[in-house]
Steps between C-alpha positions, in 0.01 A plus 500: 500500500604698197379858472346608169754583233389863484587543868846357440554729203382800706735410786792455260436835335489675837830341602670621182376858529715772645378711791358780287315258274340335805388840630356600162317167476355562847378849400344356184329227701338750737414735213716792609642713218848630585613827342839630391568681829434183700705288258794739543467472878507120483812506281670747734417311822809279492752762613317620813384148585861380521635802685701640211335843496740785444433851625501792264327538167321166518319584826215679321452197275492273808223714652298504176535125453418439866173691466413306185583168666288583807213608275525175304496305826187688613328435166589132521372470858178683413444270201559190712244601763241568231498878521364665186521872576761769453852517640744787554773512239800609705719509189325800342501864615210573733441128569194470272228244558489231230291196422673185626536362147686815391878471550688756706664785315255507212472878463232527234194395702580592859206612712551747786 
């Protein structure tokens, strides 16, 4: 049995992608727009994930990125279970309610 060529090409492209490209492809596939704040959190996740966090000035950035990463996880989970309502953006002051398709940290259209 030989799978269709398109399936082979898709599998090969997945195997040649880096971790971030795979994640972005996943978000695109589920139709979840990722904003700049969430992108920054994904880029910054490597240090804490591997236990190389350093105390001091970077601690505030770790907290900010952690909130963004948790918010992105919540948005992803909500999308996967078919939820279509609002979520709490824990990256913005006051934790505004936003439509699920609106990325976290997008200041211009936040609803309280």
